[in-house]
N, C-alpha and C positions, 0 to 999 in steps of 0.2 A: 256292581256285584261280581264276585269271582265265580269260578266254575262251580264250586260246591257251597254256595251261599255265603262264603267269606267275603268281606269287603276288601277290595283292592285299593291301595293307597296311590292316588295320583296327585301331583302337586296342583294346588289351586292358585292360578296366576293372579287372582284378585286378592289373595291374602298377602299382606305385607310380610309376615313371617316366612311364608313359603317362598316368596320372591327373594328375600334375603338369603335363605338357605340355598336357593338356586345359584345366586350370584357368588356366594362364598365357595360353593363346591366347584363352580365354573372357574373361579380364580385359582383354586388349588390345583385343578386339573391342568389349566393352562400354564401355571408355574412349573408343574412337573414336566410338561412338554418343553417349556423353555429350557429347563435344566438338562433335558435330553437332546437339545438342539433339533427339535421336531416342529415343523411349521403346521403341517396338515394333521388335524385330529383324526385318529384312526390309523395312522401310520406308525404308531409307537409299539406295536406288538404287545408284549406283556409288561413293558416298562412302567406304565402308569395305571395298571389294572385296578388297583384299589380305589384311587381317586376318580377314575373314570366311572366306576360302578356307582359311587356316591353322586357324581354329576348326573348320570343317567337316571338315578332314582329321584333326585331332588328337582329336576327340571323337566318341563313338558317337552315332548319330542320336537314340536315346532320351534321352541326356544333353542334347543340344542342345535338344530339345523341352522338357525339364524346365527347363533354365536360362532359356530364352526366356520360358516362361510365368511363372516366378518373378520375372523382371525386370519384366514388365508388372504382375503382382500387387503387387509391392513398391511400384511407383509409385502404384498405385491406393490402397494402404494409406496412403501418405504424405498423399494428399489427404484421406482420411477422418479420419486422425489430426489434421491441421491444422484441419479443420472442427470436430472434437470439442473441440479446445483453444479455439477461438474461442467456441464455445457455452458452454464451462465458464467462460471469462473473463467473458462477458457476464452470466452468472448470478451471479457473485461480486460484480459491481458494483451 
């Protein structure tokens, strides 16, 4: 319930439709971040404000925290994997 008897809408993670809306809004937000060359969600300022608002509306807070951390970790892993490939290539030569 909201403050004055109104119902607040929170995403239901058990609902397939709500999960799908969350994933679609996450993908749109992350695509906007990619277009702005921003890795860490929240560092974009006002660049992706409209899609970020939809993302925060359609996803549970715990999911947002998880997705945002995974995005940063995935980017870090890309750097580590690239470095490992470079080292492996130099050893083969």
